[in-house]
Each structure stands twice: as structure tokens, then as C-alpha cells.
TORVOMI-383718 format. One record per residue (C-alpha): chain; x, y, z; residue number from 1; residue in one letter. Coordinates in steps of 0.2 Angstrom, whole numbers, plus 2048, in hexadecimal, padded with zeros to 3 digits. Layout:
REM residues N
+---+-----+-----+-----+-----+---+
: c :   u :   v :   w :   k : r :
+---+-----+-----+-----+-----+---+
: A :   X :   Y :   Z : NUM : A :
...
+---+-----+-----+-----+-----+---+
This chain:
REM residues 100
+---+-----+-----+-----+-----+---+
: c :   u :   v :   w :   k : r :
+---+-----+-----+-----+-----+---+
: A : 64F : 2A1 : 525 :   1 : M :
: A : 645 : 2AA : 518 :   2 : H :
: A : 647 : 2BC : 514 :   3 : E :
: A : 636 : 2C5 : 516 :   4 : I :
: A : 630 : 2D5 : 50D :   5 : S :
: A : 622 : 2E1 : 50F :   6 : E :
: A : 618 : 2D9 : 502 :   7 : S :
: A : 619 : 2C8 : 509 :   8 : L :
: A : 615 : 2CF : 51A :   9 : L :
: A : 606 : 2D8 : 514 :  10 : R :
: A : 5FF : 2C8 : 50C :  11 : E :
: A : 600 : 2C0 : 51D :  12 : N :
: A : 5F8 : 2CD : 528 :  13 : L :
: A : 5ED : 2C6 : 536 :  14 : N :
: A : 5F7 : 2B6 : 536 :  15 : T :
: A : 601 : 2AE : 544 :  16 : H :
: A : 613 : 2AC : 547 :  17 : F :
: A : 61A : 2A1 : 555 :  18 : L :
: A : 629 : 2A9 : 55E :  19 : V :
: A : 636 : 29E : 567 :  20 : S :
: A : 638 : 2A5 : 578 :  21 : V :
: A : 642 : 296 : 57E :  22 : S :
: A : 645 : 284 : 579 :  23 : D :
: A : 635 : 27F : 582 :  24 : A :
: A : 62A : 28F : 580 :  25 : E :
: A : 622 : 298 : 571 :  26 : T :
: A : 617 : 2A7 : 570 :  27 : V :
: A : 60A : 2AA : 562 :  28 : E :
: A : 60A : 2BC : 55B :  29 : L :
: A : 5FE : 2C2 : 54E :  30 : E :
: A : 604 : 2CE : 540 :  31 : L :
: A : 5F7 : 2DC : 541 :  32 : I :
: A : 600 : 2EA : 537 :  33 : E :
: A : 60C : 2ED : 529 :  34 : C :
: A : 610 : 300 : 525 :  35 : N :
: A : 61B : 307 : 517 :  36 : D :
: A : 627 : 313 : 51E :  37 : L :
: A : 62C : 31C : 50E :  38 : G :
: A : 633 : 30D : 503 :  39 : S :
: A : 63B : 312 : 4F2 :  40 : T :
: A : 640 : 306 : 4E3 :  41 : P :
: A : 651 : 305 : 4EB :  42 : K :
: A : 64D : 304 : 4FE :  43 : Q :
: A : 63F : 2FB : 507 :  44 : E :
: A : 63A : 303 : 517 :  45 : Q :
: A : 62B : 2FC : 521 :  46 : F :
: A : 625 : 2F7 : 533 :  47 : S :
: A : 61A : 2E9 : 539 :  48 : I :
: A : 610 : 2E7 : 549 :  49 : L :
: A : 60C : 2D7 : 552 :  50 : F :
: A : 600 : 2D5 : 560 :  51 : R :
: A : 603 : 2C7 : 56D :  52 : G :
: A : 5FE : 2C2 : 57F :  53 : P :
: A : 603 : 2CC : 58E :  54 : L :
: A : 60E : 2BE : 595 :  55 : Q :
: A : 61B : 2B9 : 591 :  56 : P :
: A : 620 : 2CB : 58D :  57 : S :
: A : 62E : 2CA : 57F :  58 : L :
: A : 63E : 2D4 : 581 :  59 : Q :
: A : 645 : 2DF : 573 :  60 : Q :
: A : 650 : 2D3 : 569 :  61 : M :
: A : 650 : 2C8 : 55A :  62 : T :
: A : 645 : 2B9 : 55A :  63 : Y :
: A : 643 : 2A9 : 54F :  64 : E :
: A : 631 : 2A9 : 549 :  65 : M :
: A : 628 : 29C : 540 :  66 : K :
: A : 61A : 29F : 534 :  67 : H :
: A : 60F : 293 : 52A :  68 : E :
: A : 612 : 29B : 519 :  69 : K :
: A : 622 : 2A5 : 51C :  70 : L :
: A : 62C : 297 : 525 :  71 : G :
: A : 639 : 29C : 531 :  72 : D :
: A : 63E : 2AE : 533 :  73 : V :
: A : 649 : 2B9 : 53E :  74 : L :
: A : 641 : 2C9 : 544 :  75 : I :
: A : 647 : 2D6 : 550 :  76 : F :
: A : 638 : 2DB : 55B :  77 : L :
: A : 636 : 2EA : 566 :  78 : V :
: A : 628 : 2EB : 573 :  79 : P :
: A : 61E : 2FB : 56F :  80 : V :
: A : 60F : 2FB : 57A :  81 : R :
: A : 602 : 2F1 : 583 :  82 : K :
: A : 5EF : 2F2 : 587 :  83 : D :
: A : 5E4 : 2E8 : 593 :  84 : A :
: A : 5E6 : 2D8 : 58A :  85 : G :
: A : 5F4 : 2D8 : 57E :  86 : S :
: A : 607 : 2DD : 57B :  87 : M :
: A : 60C : 2E5 : 56B :  88 : Y :
: A : 61D : 2E3 : 562 :  89 : Y :
: A : 624 : 2ED : 553 :  90 : E :
: A : 631 : 2E8 : 546 :  91 : A :
: A : 639 : 2F5 : 53B :  92 : V :
: A : 641 : 2F0 : 52A :  93 : F :
: A : 64D : 2FC : 520 :  94 : N :
: A : 657 : 2F4 : 512 :  95 : R :
: A : 65D : 2F6 : 501 :  96 : F :
: A : 654 : 2ED : 4F3 :  97 : V :
: A : 65F : 2E4 : 4E7 :  98 : E :
: A : 65E : 2EB : 4D5 :  99 : Q :
: A : 65C : 2DF : 4C6 : 100 : N :
+---+-----+-----+-----+-----+---+
């Protein structure tokens, strides 16, 4: 599993992630937003927003996701809203940055 950062996700906006729902089923989500939530040199705080199909609707939990450039990542997704054609999922990151 790769560790992801705000800068890596910003570089990959509008790209797709495959989410493993079960051994036989995956769902494609598009990364549509990456928002800084007040990061500092010592702490990285940001959120990302994905857009996906209405069905299947994903529950709030950690999912194994695959991306063409980022490889395999684990992300905790929370369903936040839906519209006529899509479901939206948010992930929030808040972690300390290692100092060199």
C-alpha cells in the first residue's frame, strides 16, 4: 500500500480509482476535489471528494482502492450526498508530517 499526500492527490484530480466492494465486484470513483483544511509545515490536513454511481452505494468504511499511477491505497470513505445521477464520498486526512 502506498501512502498518499495532498500534493499527489492534486496531481491526480479527475482520474479514476477502482474500489473493491467484494471479491467479485469493483466500483469506479472519480476524484473531483482536493481541499486544504489548514495544513502547516508540521501537520497535513486536507479532504478529497469522489463521485461515483448511485448503485451500488458504498457504506462508510475503509476501502482498498487501485489507481493507475498511485497503485493500491486504503482510504476511509464517508458518503456525503447524492444528486440525480451520482453519489459523493469524502475522505479527510489529518496527520503529522515527518520533519527532516
